[in-house]
N, CA, C and O atoms as a Maestro MAE file, in Angstrom:
{
 s_m_m2io_version
 :::
 2.0.0
}

f_m_ct {
 s_m_title
 :::
 protein
 m_atom[324] {
  # First column is atom index #
  i_m_mmod_type
  r_m_x_coord
  r_m_y_coord
  r_m_z_coord
  i_m_residue_number
  s_m_chain_name
  s_m_pdb_residue_name
  s_m_pdb_atom_name
  i_m_atomic_number
  :::
  1 25 -1.966 -5.599 14.538 1 A "MET " " N  " 7
  2 3 -2.427 -4.244 14.675 1 A "MET " " CA " 6
  3 2 -3.342 -4.150 15.897 1 A "MET " " C  " 6
  4 15 -4.021 -5.111 16.260 1 A "MET " " O  " 8
  5 25 -3.343 -2.998 16.507 2 A "PRO " " N  " 7
  6 3 -4.211 -2.826 17.669 2 A "PRO " " CA " 6
  7 2 -5.687 -2.884 17.277 2 A "PRO " " C  " 6
  8 15 -6.062 -2.521 16.162 2 A "PRO " " O  " 8
  9 25 -6.504 -3.339 18.199 3 A "ALA " " N  " 7
  10 3 -7.950 -3.356 17.969 3 A "ALA " " CA " 6
  11 2 -8.416 -1.937 17.683 3 A "ALA " " C  " 6
  12 15 -7.979 -0.984 18.327 3 A "ALA " " O  " 8
  13 25 -9.298 -1.812 16.718 4 A "GLY " " N  " 7
  14 3 -9.853 -0.518 16.383 4 A "GLY " " CA " 6
  15 2 -9.025 0.304 15.423 4 A "GLY " " C  " 6
  16 15 -9.415 1.422 15.088 4 A "GLY " " O  " 8
  17 25 -7.882 -0.216 14.962 5 A "PHE " " N  " 7
  18 3 -7.054 0.535 14.020 5 A "PHE " " CA " 6
  19 2 -7.763 0.615 12.669 5 A "PHE " " C  " 6
  20 15 -8.183 -0.406 12.124 5 A "PHE " " O  " 8
  21 25 -7.896 1.825 12.131 6 A "ASP " " N  " 7
  22 3 -8.552 2.035 10.845 6 A "ASP " " CA " 6
  23 2 -7.526 2.111 9.726 6 A "ASP " " C  " 6
  24 15 -6.446 2.678 9.895 6 A "ASP " " O  " 8
  25 25 -7.869 1.542 8.596 7 A "THR " " N  " 7
  26 3 -7.019 1.612 7.416 7 A "THR " " CA " 6
  27 2 -7.897 1.798 6.186 7 A "THR " " C  " 6
  28 15 -9.046 1.356 6.158 7 A "THR " " O  " 8
  29 25 -7.352 2.449 5.181 8 A "ASP " " N  " 7
  30 3 -8.057 2.552 3.907 8 A "ASP " " CA " 6
  31 2 -7.428 1.601 2.887 8 A "ASP " " C  " 6
  32 15 -7.713 1.668 1.692 8 A "ASP " " O  " 8
  33 25 -6.573 0.721 3.387 9 A "LEU " " N  " 7
  34 3 -5.780 -0.174 2.545 9 A "LEU " " CA " 6
  35 2 -4.939 0.688 1.614 9 A "LEU " " C  " 6
  36 15 -4.461 1.741 2.035 9 A "LEU " " O  " 8
  37 25 -4.745 0.287 0.386 10 A "ALA " " N  " 7
  38 3 -3.896 1.066 -0.518 10 A "ALA " " CA " 6
  39 2 -4.759 1.978 -1.374 10 A "ALA " " C  " 6
  40 15 -5.651 1.515 -2.085 10 A "ALA " " O  " 8
  41 25 -4.491 3.260 -1.302 11 A "SER " " N  " 7
  42 3 -5.208 4.210 -2.151 11 A "SER " " CA " 6
  43 2 -4.447 4.336 -3.462 11 A "SER " " C  " 6
  44 15 -3.384 4.953 -3.527 11 A "SER " " O  " 8
  45 25 -5.010 3.744 -4.496 12 A "ILE " " N  " 7
  46 3 -4.359 3.750 -5.801 12 A "ILE " " CA " 6
  47 2 -5.384 4.112 -6.868 12 A "ILE " " C  " 6
  48 15 -6.585 3.958 -6.650 12 A "ILE " " O  " 8
  49 25 -4.920 4.593 -8.023 13 A "PRO " " N  " 7
  50 3 -5.858 4.962 -9.084 13 A "PRO " " CA " 6
  51 2 -6.762 3.789 -9.481 13 A "PRO " " C  " 6
  52 15 -6.357 2.627 -9.436 13 A "PRO " " O  " 8
  53 25 -7.972 4.120 -9.862 14 A "ALA " " N  " 7
  54 3 -8.977 3.107 -10.214 14 A "ALA " " CA " 6
  55 2 -8.483 2.168 -11.309 14 A "ALA " " C  " 6
  56 15 -8.793 0.977 -11.283 14 A "ALA " " O  " 8
  57 25 -7.726 2.680 -12.261 15 A "LEU " " N  " 7
  58 3 -7.213 1.835 -13.341 15 A "LEU " " CA " 6
  59 2 -6.337 0.713 -12.781 15 A "LEU " " C  " 6
  60 15 -6.413 -0.426 -13.241 15 A "LEU " " O  " 8
  61 25 -5.514 1.032 -11.797 16 A "ALA " " N  " 7
  62 3 -4.641 0.022 -11.203 16 A "ALA " " CA " 6
  63 2 -5.443 -1.063 -10.490 16 A "ALA " " C  " 6
  64 15 -5.030 -2.221 -10.441 16 A "ALA " " O  " 8
  65 25 -6.595 -0.677 -9.937 17 A "LEU " " N  " 7
  66 3 -7.434 -1.650 -9.235 17 A "LEU " " CA " 6
  67 2 -7.930 -2.753 -10.167 17 A "LEU " " C  " 6
  68 15 -8.256 -3.851 -9.714 17 A "LEU " " O  " 8
  69 25 -7.987 -2.468 -11.447 18 A "ARG " " N  " 7
  70 3 -8.464 -3.458 -12.410 18 A "ARG " " CA " 6
  71 2 -7.436 -4.531 -12.727 18 A "ARG " " C  " 6
  72 15 -7.789 -5.594 -13.236 18 A "ARG " " O  " 8
  73 25 -6.174 -4.267 -12.433 19 A "VAL " " N  " 7
  74 3 -5.128 -5.213 -12.839 19 A "VAL " " CA " 6
  75 2 -4.332 -5.812 -11.683 19 A "VAL " " C  " 6
  76 15 -3.554 -6.742 -11.898 19 A "VAL " " O  " 8
  77 25 -4.505 -5.311 -10.478 20 A "VAL " " N  " 7
  78 3 -3.737 -5.851 -9.356 20 A "VAL " " CA " 6
  79 2 -4.607 -6.761 -8.499 20 A "VAL " " C  " 6
  80 15 -5.833 -6.653 -8.497 20 A "VAL " " O  " 8
  81 25 -3.955 -7.650 -7.778 21 A "ASP " " N  " 7
  82 3 -4.631 -8.548 -6.847 21 A "ASP " " CA " 6
  83 2 -4.740 -7.832 -5.498 21 A "ASP " " C  " 6
  84 15 -3.808 -7.857 -4.694 21 A "ASP " " O  " 8
  85 25 -5.881 -7.198 -5.264 22 A "ALA " " N  " 7
  86 3 -6.077 -6.408 -4.052 22 A "ALA " " CA " 6
  87 2 -5.891 -7.240 -2.787 22 A "ALA " " C  " 6
  88 15 -5.374 -6.741 -1.787 22 A "ALA " " O  " 8
  89 25 -6.305 -8.493 -2.824 23 A "GLY " " N  " 7
  90 3 -6.150 -9.351 -1.652 23 A "GLY " " CA " 6
  91 2 -4.698 -9.562 -1.267 23 A "GLY " " C  " 6
  92 15 -4.364 -9.630 -0.084 23 A "GLY " " O  " 8
  93 25 -3.836 -9.665 -2.269 24 A "ALA " " N  " 7
  94 3 -2.411 -9.874 -2.004 24 A "ALA " " CA " 6
  95 2 -1.772 -8.635 -1.388 24 A "ALA " " C  " 6
  96 15 -0.752 -8.736 -0.707 24 A "ALA " " O  " 8
  97 25 -2.362 -7.477 -1.621 25 A "LEU " " N  " 7
  98 3 -1.803 -6.225 -1.112 25 A "LEU " " CA " 6
  99 2 -2.288 -5.861 0.285 25 A "LEU " " C  " 6
  100 15 -1.683 -5.020 0.950 25 A "LEU " " O  " 8
  101 25 -3.351 -6.473 0.729 26 A "ALA " " N  " 7
  102 3 -4.035 -6.029 1.949 26 A "ALA " " CA " 6
  103 2 -3.118 -5.979 3.165 26 A "ALA " " C  " 6
  104 15 -3.081 -4.967 3.865 26 A "ALA " " O  " 8
  105 25 -2.392 -7.035 3.423 27 A "ARG " " N  " 7
  106 3 -1.544 -7.076 4.619 27 A "ARG " " CA " 6
  107 2 -0.467 -5.994 4.578 27 A "ARG " " C  " 6
  108 15 -0.210 -5.323 5.578 27 A "ARG " " O  " 8
  109 25 0.155 -5.832 3.416 28 A "SER " " N  " 7
  110 3 1.190 -4.814 3.258 28 A "SER " " CA " 6
  111 2 0.611 -3.414 3.403 28 A "SER " " C  " 6
  112 15 1.250 -2.528 3.970 28 A "SER " " O  " 8
  113 25 -0.602 -3.216 2.888 29 A "ALA " " N  " 7
  114 3 -1.248 -1.903 2.960 29 A "ALA " " CA " 6
  115 2 -1.580 -1.529 4.403 29 A "ALA " " C  " 6
  116 15 -1.404 -0.377 4.800 29 A "ALA " " O  " 8
  117 25 -2.053 -2.484 5.183 30 A "VAL " " N  " 7
  118 3 -2.357 -2.216 6.592 30 A "VAL " " CA " 6
  119 2 -1.071 -1.859 7.339 30 A "VAL " " C  " 6
  120 15 -1.057 -0.926 8.141 30 A "VAL " " O  " 8
  121 25 -0.002 -2.594 7.079 31 A "LEU " " N  " 7
  122 3 1.289 -2.292 7.695 31 A "LEU " " CA " 6
  123 2 1.733 -0.876 7.337 31 A "LEU " " C  " 6
  124 15 2.198 -0.129 8.197 31 A "LEU " " O  " 8
  125 25 1.588 -0.515 6.076 32 A "HIS " " N  " 7
  126 3 1.968 0.820 5.613 32 A "HIS " " CA " 6
  127 2 1.188 1.904 6.366 32 A "HIS " " C  " 6
  128 15 1.776 2.871 6.850 32 A "HIS " " O  " 8
  129 25 -0.115 1.741 6.462 33 A "ASP " " N  " 7
  130 3 -0.932 2.728 7.169 33 A "ASP " " CA " 6
  131 2 -0.545 2.824 8.642 33 A "ASP " " C  " 6
  132 15 -0.463 3.918 9.200 33 A "ASP " " O  " 8
  133 25 -0.311 1.688 9.259 34 A "PHE " " N  " 7
  134 3 0.062 1.675 10.671 34 A "PHE " " CA " 6
  135 2 1.389 2.399 10.889 34 A "PHE " " C  " 6
  136 15 1.517 3.200 11.815 34 A "PHE " " O  " 8
  137 25 2.372 2.120 10.040 35 A "MET " " N  " 7
  138 3 3.677 2.773 10.184 35 A "MET " " CA " 6
  139 2 3.555 4.284 10.033 35 A "MET " " C  " 6
  140 15 4.152 5.047 10.793 35 A "MET " " O  " 8
  141 25 2.782 4.701 9.052 36 A "ARG " " N  " 7
  142 3 2.656 6.142 8.783 36 A "ARG " " CA " 6
  143 2 1.871 6.852 9.886 36 A "ARG " " C  " 6
  144 15 2.235 7.958 10.287 36 A "ARG " " O  " 8
  145 25 0.806 6.236 10.377 37 A "GLU " " N  " 7
  146 3 -0.065 6.917 11.335 37 A "GLU " " CA " 6
  147 2 0.371 6.752 12.790 37 A "GLU " " C  " 6
  148 15 0.337 7.709 13.563 37 A "GLU " " O  " 8
  149 25 0.770 5.572 13.151 38 A "ARG " " N  " 7
  150 3 1.058 5.316 14.568 38 A "ARG " " CA " 6
  151 2 2.546 5.383 14.902 38 A "ARG " " C  " 6
  152 15 2.915 5.786 16.005 38 A "ARG " " O  " 8
  153 25 3.391 4.995 13.968 39 A "LEU " " N  " 7
  154 3 4.825 4.978 14.249 39 A "LEU " " CA " 6
  155 2 5.539 6.188 13.667 39 A "LEU " " C  " 6
  156 15 6.732 6.389 13.894 39 A "LEU " " O  " 8
  157 25 4.800 6.985 12.917 40 A "GLU " " N  " 7
  158 3 5.282 8.239 12.370 40 A "GLU " " CA " 6
  159 2 6.523 8.093 11.485 40 A "GLU " " C  " 6
  160 15 7.455 8.892 11.573 40 A "GLU " " O  " 8
  161 25 6.523 7.061 10.629 41 A "PHE " " N  " 7
  162 3 7.561 6.949 9.619 41 A "PHE " " CA " 6
  163 2 7.327 8.027 8.579 41 A "PHE " " C  " 6
  164 15 6.192 8.456 8.371 41 A "PHE " " O  " 8
  165 25 8.391 8.469 7.923 42 A "SER " " N  " 7
  166 3 8.221 9.417 6.825 42 A "SER " " CA " 6
  167 2 7.510 8.706 5.671 42 A "SER " " C  " 6
  168 15 7.440 7.477 5.650 42 A "SER " " O  " 8
  169 25 6.990 9.465 4.723 43 A "LYS " " N  " 7
  170 3 6.328 8.869 3.568 43 A "LYS " " CA " 6
  171 2 7.317 7.997 2.792 43 A "LYS " " C  " 6
  172 15 6.978 6.881 2.399 43 A "LYS " " O  " 8
  173 25 8.511 8.487 2.575 44 A "LEU " " N  " 7
  174 3 9.517 7.726 1.834 44 A "LEU " " CA " 6
  175 2 9.848 6.413 2.546 44 A "LEU " " C  " 6
  176 15 9.915 5.362 1.909 44 A "LEU " " O  " 8
  177 25 10.054 6.470 3.860 45 A "GLU " " N  " 7
  178 3 10.349 5.254 4.624 45 A "GLU " " CA " 6
  179 2 9.175 4.272 4.587 45 A "GLU " " C  " 6
  180 15 9.356 3.080 4.336 45 A "GLU " " O  " 8
  181 25 7.990 4.782 4.838 46 A "GLY " " N  " 7
  182 3 6.811 3.926 4.839 46 A "GLY " " CA " 6
  183 2 6.570 3.286 3.490 46 A "GLY " " C  " 6
  184 15 6.231 2.105 3.416 46 A "GLY " " O  " 8
  185 25 6.742 4.054 2.414 47 A "ASP " " N  " 7
  186 3 6.533 3.517 1.071 47 A "ASP " " CA " 6
  187 2 7.569 2.451 0.728 47 A "ASP " " C  " 6
  188 15 7.233 1.451 0.095 47 A "ASP " " O  " 8
  189 25 8.821 2.649 1.136 48 A "ALA " " N  " 7
  190 3 9.871 1.661 0.880 48 A "ALA " " CA " 6
  191 2 9.589 0.359 1.618 48 A "ALA " " C  " 6
  192 15 9.778 -0.723 1.063 48 A "ALA " " O  " 8
  193 25 9.140 0.459 2.859 49 A "ILE " " N  " 7
  194 3 8.816 -0.746 3.629 49 A "ILE " " CA " 6
  195 2 7.573 -1.414 3.050 49 A "ILE " " C  " 6
  196 15 7.481 -2.642 3.046 49 A "ILE " " O  " 8
  197 25 6.625 -0.632 2.564 50 A "PHE " " N  " 7
  198 3 5.445 -1.164 1.892 50 A "PHE " " CA " 6
  199 2 5.867 -2.021 0.698 50 A "PHE " " C  " 6
  200 15 5.350 -3.121 0.507 50 A "PHE " " O  " 8
  201 25 6.792 -1.521 -0.090 51 A "CYS " " N  " 7
  202 3 7.274 -2.271 -1.258 51 A "CYS " " CA " 6
  203 2 7.959 -3.568 -0.812 51 A "CYS " " C  " 6
  204 15 7.735 -4.622 -1.407 51 A "CYS " " O  " 8
  205 25 8.775 -3.494 0.212 52 A "ALA " " N  " 7
  206 3 9.445 -4.688 0.727 52 A "ALA " " CA " 6
  207 2 8.429 -5.690 1.284 52 A "ALA " " C  " 6
  208 15 8.590 -6.898 1.111 52 A "ALA " " O  " 8
  209 25 7.402 -5.196 1.939 53 A "ALA " " N  " 7
  210 3 6.369 -6.082 2.487 53 A "ALA " " CA " 6
  211 2 5.599 -6.771 1.366 53 A "ALA " " C  " 6
  212 15 5.254 -7.947 1.482 53 A "ALA " " O  " 8
  213 25 5.327 -6.045 0.281 54 A "MET " " N  " 7
  214 3 4.651 -6.668 -0.862 54 A "MET " " CA " 6
  215 2 5.519 -7.783 -1.445 54 A "MET " " C  " 6
  216 15 5.005 -8.833 -1.831 54 A "MET " " O  " 8
  217 25 6.820 -7.558 -1.510 55 A "ALA " " N  " 7
  218 3 7.733 -8.593 -2.016 55 A "ALA " " CA " 6
  219 2 7.704 -9.805 -1.093 55 A "ALA " " C  " 6
  220 15 7.677 -10.943 -1.560 55 A "ALA " " O  " 8
  221 25 7.708 -9.565 0.208 56 A "ALA " " N  " 7
  222 3 7.658 -10.663 1.179 56 A "ALA " " CA " 6
  223 2 6.350 -11.440 1.080 56 A "ALA " " C  " 6
  224 15 6.314 -12.644 1.333 56 A "ALA " " O  " 8
  225 25 5.272 -10.743 0.708 57 A "ASP " " N  " 7
  226 3 3.968 -11.389 0.539 57 A "ASP " " CA " 6
  227 2 3.799 -11.987 -0.863 57 A "ASP " " C  " 6
  228 15 2.716 -12.444 -1.227 57 A "ASP " " O  " 8
  229 25 4.871 -11.975 -1.628 58 A "GLN " " N  " 7
  230 3 4.927 -12.574 -2.961 58 A "GLN " " CA " 6
  231 2 3.953 -11.939 -3.955 58 A "GLN " " C  " 6
  232 15 3.403 -12.616 -4.823 58 A "GLN " " O  " 8
  233 25 3.754 -10.635 -3.812 59 A "VAL " " N  " 7
  234 3 3.005 -9.888 -4.822 59 A "VAL " " CA " 6
  235 2 3.855 -9.900 -6.088 59 A "VAL " " C  " 6
  236 15 5.068 -9.694 -6.029 59 A "VAL " " O  " 8
  237 25 3.222 -10.139 -7.222 60 A "LYS " " N  " 7
  238 3 3.948 -10.197 -8.490 60 A "LYS " " CA " 6
  239 2 4.749 -8.915 -8.682 60 A "LYS " " C  " 6
  240 15 4.254 -7.827 -8.390 60 A "LYS " " O  " 8
  241 25 6.005 -9.037 -9.179 61 A "PRO " " N  " 7
  242 3 6.866 -7.848 -9.318 61 A "PRO " " CA " 6
  243 2 6.222 -6.694 -10.093 61 A "PRO " " C  " 6
  244 15 6.350 -5.543 -9.676 61 A "PRO " " O  " 8
  245 25 5.543 -6.963 -11.192 62 A "TRP " " N  " 7
  246 3 4.954 -5.870 -11.970 62 A "TRP " " CA " 6
  247 2 3.808 -5.207 -11.206 62 A "TRP " " C  " 6
  248 15 3.601 -4.000 -11.332 62 A "TRP " " O  " 8
  249 25 3.058 -5.989 -10.410 63 A "GLN " " N  " 7
  250 3 1.989 -5.410 -9.603 63 A "GLN " " CA " 6
  251 2 2.595 -4.568 -8.476 63 A "GLN " " C  " 6
  252 15 2.102 -3.485 -8.161 63 A "GLN " " O  " 8
  253 25 3.653 -5.077 -7.886 64 A "ARG " " N  " 7
  254 3 4.346 -4.368 -6.810 64 A "ARG " " CA " 6
  255 2 4.852 -3.019 -7.313 64 A "ARG " " C  " 6
  256 15 4.683 -2.004 -6.637 64 A "ARG " " O  " 8
  257 25 5.470 -2.998 -8.490 65 A "GLU " " N  " 7
  258 3 5.994 -1.755 -9.055 65 A "GLU " " CA " 6
  259 2 4.872 -0.763 -9.354 65 A "GLU " " C  " 6
  260 15 4.991 0.426 -9.057 65 A "GLU " " O  " 8
  261 25 3.792 -1.254 -9.937 66 A "LEU " " N  " 7
  262 3 2.654 -0.396 -10.266 66 A "LEU " " CA " 6
  263 2 2.071 0.241 -9.004 66 A "LEU " " C  " 6
  264 15 1.834 1.448 -8.962 66 A "LEU " " O  " 8
  265 25 1.846 -0.569 -7.993 67 A "VAL " " N  " 7
  266 3 1.251 -0.063 -6.746 67 A "VAL " " CA " 6
  267 2 2.222 0.873 -6.037 67 A "VAL " " C  " 6
  268 15 1.819 1.920 -5.530 67 A "VAL " " O  " 8
  269 25 3.487 0.505 -6.000 68 A "TYR " " N  " 7
  270 3 4.487 1.357 -5.355 68 A "TYR " " CA " 6
  271 2 4.526 2.735 -6.019 68 A "TYR " " C  " 6
  272 15 4.530 3.758 -5.334 68 A "TYR " " O  " 8
  273 25 4.555 2.758 -7.343 69 A "LEU " " N  " 7
  274 3 4.570 4.040 -8.053 69 A "LEU " " CA " 6
  275 2 3.305 4.847 -7.772 69 A "LEU " " C  " 6
  276 15 3.368 6.060 -7.574 69 A "LEU " " O  " 8
  277 25 2.169 4.176 -7.755 70 A "ALA " " N  " 7
  278 3 0.910 4.870 -7.477 70 A "ALA " " CA " 6
  279 2 0.908 5.457 -6.068 70 A "ALA " " C  " 6
  280 15 0.460 6.586 -5.865 70 A "ALA " " O  " 8
  281 25 1.403 4.702 -5.106 71 A "VAL " " N  " 7
  282 3 1.449 5.188 -3.723 71 A "VAL " " CA " 6
  283 2 2.450 6.330 -3.595 71 A "VAL " " C  " 6
  284 15 2.187 7.313 -2.902 71 A "VAL " " O  " 8
  285 25 3.601 6.205 -4.262 72 A "ARG " " N  " 7
  286 3 4.609 7.263 -4.216 72 A "ARG " " CA " 6
  287 2 4.058 8.573 -4.782 72 A "ARG " " C  " 6
  288 15 4.293 9.654 -4.242 72 A "ARG " " O  " 8
  289 25 3.321 8.442 -5.882 73 A "LEU " " N  " 7
  290 3 2.748 9.634 -6.505 73 A "LEU " " CA " 6
  291 2 1.559 10.162 -5.728 73 A "LEU " " C  " 6
  292 15 1.211 11.339 -5.820 73 A "LEU " " O  " 8
  293 25 0.930 9.260 -4.948 74 A "ASN " " N  " 7
  294 3 -0.238 9.620 -4.137 74 A "ASN " " CA " 6
  295 2 -1.266 10.359 -5.003 74 A "ASN " " C  " 6
  296 15 -1.684 11.475 -4.692 74 A "ASN " " O  " 8
  297 25 -1.651 9.711 -6.079 75 A "ALA " " N  " 7
  298 3 -2.526 10.308 -7.079 75 A "ALA " " CA " 6
  299 2 -3.781 10.915 -6.456 75 A "ALA " " C  " 6
  300 15 -4.397 10.324 -5.570 75 A "ALA " " O  " 8
  301 25 -4.140 12.078 -6.923 76 A "SER " " N  " 7
  302 3 -5.317 12.755 -6.369 76 A "SER " " CA " 6
  303 2 -6.602 12.029 -6.718 76 A "SER " " C  " 6
  304 15 -7.614 12.217 -6.042 76 A "SER " " O  " 8
  305 25 -6.590 11.202 -7.761 77 A "ARG " " N  " 7
  306 3 -7.785 10.451 -8.148 77 A "ARG " " CA " 6
  307 2 -7.751 9.034 -7.589 77 A "ARG " " C  " 6
  308 15 -8.417 8.141 -8.113 77 A "ARG " " O  " 8
  309 25 -6.975 8.826 -6.528 78 A "ALA " " N  " 7
  310 3 -6.862 7.496 -5.944 78 A "ALA " " CA " 6
  311 2 -8.115 7.158 -5.151 78 A "ALA " " C  " 6
  312 15 -8.857 8.035 -4.708 78 A "ALA " " O  " 8
  313 25 -8.324 5.866 -4.990 79 A "ARG " " N  " 7
  314 3 -9.412 5.405 -4.118 79 A "ARG " " CA " 6
  315 2 -8.935 4.141 -3.414 79 A "ARG " " C  " 6
  316 15 -8.007 3.476 -3.875 79 A "ARG " " O  " 8
  317 25 -9.562 3.823 -2.322 80 A "ALA " " N  " 7
  318 3 -9.144 2.671 -1.535 80 A "ALA " " CA " 6
  319 2 -9.475 1.385 -2.244 80 A "ALA " " C  " 6
  320 15 -10.416 1.316 -3.035 80 A "ALA " " O  " 8
  321 25 -8.678 0.347 -1.948 81 A "LEU " " N  " 7
  322 3 -8.909 -0.991 -2.505 81 A "LEU " " CA " 6
  323 2 -10.230 -1.527 -2.055 81 A "LEU " " C  " 6
  324 15 -10.601 -2.642 -2.422 81 A "LEU " " O  " 8
  :::
 }
 m_bond[323] {
  # First column is bond index #
  i_m_from
  i_m_to
  i_m_order
  :::
  1 1 2 1
  2 2 3 1
  3 3 4 2
  4 3 5 1
  5 5 6 1
  6 6 7 1
  7 7 8 2
  8 7 9 1
  9 9 10 1
  10 10 11 1
  11 11 12 2
  12 11 13 1
  13 13 14 1
  14 14 15 1
  15 15 16 2
  16 15 17 1
  17 17 18 1
  18 18 19 1
  19 19 20 2
  20 19 21 1
  21 21 22 1
  22 22 23 1
  23 23 24 2
  24 23 25 1
  25 25 26 1
  26 26 27 1
  27 27 28 2
  28 27 29 1
  29 29 30 1
  30 30 31 1
  31 31 32 2
  32 31 33 1
  33 33 34 1
  34 34 35 1
  35 35 36 2
  36 35 37 1
  37 37 38 1
  38 38 39 1
  39 39 40 2
  40 39 41 1
  41 41 42 1
  42 42 43 1
  43 43 44 2
  44 43 45 1
  45 45 46 1
  46 46 47 1
  47 47 48 2
  48 47 49 1
  49 49 50 1
  50 50 51 1
  51 51 52 2
  52 51 53 1
  53 53 54 1
  54 54 55 1
  55 55 56 2
  56 55 57 1
  57 57 58 1
  58 58 59 1
  59 59 60 2
  60 59 61 1
  61 61 62 1
  62 62 63 1
  63 63 64 2
  64 63 65 1
  65 65 66 1
  66 66 67 1
  67 67 68 2
  68 67 69 1
  69 69 70 1
  70 70 71 1
  71 71 72 2
  72 71 73 1
  73 73 74 1
  74 74 75 1
  75 75 76 2
  76 75 77 1
  77 77 78 1
  78 78 79 1
  79 79 80 2
  80 79 81 1
  81 81 82 1
  82 82 83 1
  83 83 84 2
  84 83 85 1
  85 85 86 1
  86 86 87 1
  87 87 88 2
  88 87 89 1
  89 89 90 1
  90 90 91 1
  91 91 92 2
  92 91 93 1
  93 93 94 1
  94 94 95 1
  95 95 96 2
  96 95 97 1
  97 97 98 1
  98 98 99 1
  99 99 100 2
  100 99 101 1
  101 101 102 1
  102 102 103 1
  103 103 104 2
  104 103 105 1
  105 105 106 1
  106 106 107 1
  107 107 108 2
  108 107 109 1
  109 109 110 1
  110 110 111 1
  111 111 112 2
  112 111 113 1
  113 113 114 1
  114 114 115 1
  115 115 116 2
  116 115 117 1
  117 117 118 1
  118 118 119 1
  119 119 120 2
  120 119 121 1
  121 121 122 1
  122 122 123 1
  123 123 124 2
  124 123 125 1
  125 125 126 1
  126 126 127 1
  127 127 128 2
  128 127 129 1
  129 129 130 1
  130 130 131 1
  131 131 132 2
  132 131 133 1
  133 133 134 1
  134 134 135 1
  135 135 136 2
  136 135 137 1
  137 137 138 1
  138 138 139 1
  139 139 140 2
  140 139 141 1
  141 141 142 1
  142 142 143 1
  143 143 144 2
  144 143 145 1
  145 145 146 1
  146 146 147 1
  147 147 148 2
  148 147 149 1
  149 149 150 1
  150 150 151 1
  151 151 152 2
  152 151 153 1
  153 153 154 1
  154 154 155 1
  155 155 156 2
  156 155 157 1
  157 157 158 1
  158 158 159 1
  159 159 160 2
  160 159 161 1
  161 161 162 1
  162 162 163 1
  163 163 164 2
  164 163 165 1
  165 165 166 1
  166 166 167 1
  167 167 168 2
  168 167 169 1
  169 169 170 1
  170 170 171 1
  171 171 172 2
  172 171 173 1
  173 173 174 1
  174 174 175 1
  175 175 176 2
  176 175 177 1
  177 177 178 1
  178 178 179 1
  179 179 180 2
  180 179 181 1
  181 181 182 1
  182 182 183 1
  183 183 184 2
  184 183 185 1
  185 185 186 1
  186 186 187 1
  187 187 188 2
  188 187 189 1
  189 189 190 1
  190 190 191 1
  191 191 192 2
  192 191 193 1
  193 193 194 1
  194 194 195 1
  195 195 196 2
  196 195 197 1
  197 197 198 1
  198 198 199 1
  199 199 200 2
  200 199 201 1
  201 201 202 1
  202 202 203 1
  203 203 204 2
  204 203 205 1
  205 205 206 1
  206 206 207 1
  207 207 208 2
  208 207 209 1
  209 209 210 1
  210 210 211 1
  211 211 212 2
  212 211 213 1
  213 213 214 1
  214 214 215 1
  215 215 216 2
  216 215 217 1
  217 217 218 1
  218 218 219 1
  219 219 220 2
  220 219 221 1
  221 221 222 1
  222 222 223 1
  223 223 224 2
  224 223 225 1
  225 225 226 1
  226 226 227 1
  227 227 228 2
  228 227 229 1
  229 229 230 1
  230 230 231 1
  231 231 232 2
  232 231 233 1
  233 233 234 1
  234 234 235 1
  235 235 236 2
  236 235 237 1
  237 237 238 1
  238 238 239 1
  239 239 240 2
  240 239 241 1
  241 241 242 1
  242 242 243 1
  243 243 244 2
  244 243 245 1
  245 245 246 1
  246 246 247 1
  247 247 248 2
  248 247 249 1
  249 249 250 1
  250 250 251 1
  251 251 252 2
  252 251 253 1
  253 253 254 1
  254 254 255 1
  255 255 256 2
  256 255 257 1
  257 257 258 1
  258 258 259 1
  259 259 260 2
  260 259 261 1
  261 261 262 1
  262 262 263 1
  263 263 264 2
  264 263 265 1
  265 265 266 1
  266 266 267 1
  267 267 268 2
  268 267 269 1
  269 269 270 1
  270 270 271 1
  271 271 272 2
  272 271 273 1
  273 273 274 1
  274 274 275 1
  275 275 276 2
  276 275 277 1
  277 277 278 1
  278 278 279 1
  279 279 280 2
  280 279 281 1
  281 281 282 1
  282 282 283 1
  283 283 284 2
  284 283 285 1
  285 285 286 1
  286 286 287 1
  287 287 288 2
  288 287 289 1
  289 289 290 1
  290 290 291 1
  291 291 292 2
  292 291 293 1
  293 293 294 1
  294 294 295 1
  295 295 296 2
  296 295 297 1
  297 297 298 1
  298 298 299 1
  299 299 300 2
  300 299 301 1
  301 301 302 1
  302 302 303 1
  303 303 304 2
  304 303 305 1
  305 305 306 1
  306 306 307 1
  307 307 308 2
  308 307 309 1
  309 309 310 1
  310 310 311 1
  311 311 312 2
  312 311 313 1
  313 313 314 1
  314 314 315 1
  315 315 316 2
  316 315 317 1
  317 317 318 1
  318 318 319 1
  319 319 320 2
  320 319 321 1
  321 321 322 1
  322 322 323 1
  323 323 324 2
  :::
 }
}
């Protein structure tokens, strides 16, 4: 990522933060933010690549599904990791 690039990591509901490994998601979350903000991918495209990146980073399947659903829904009560 370019120097100075800002990210909020993954904005997911607080409940999900209690059960997922935030560290395992960090790299995928930064990629997701970069694609959406700098490369102008659609939300659907960015979210799909985010899910694939989590799989590549060996995020547990159930955690990947939970986070993917939370990001897709873009919950209004979400907060950054």
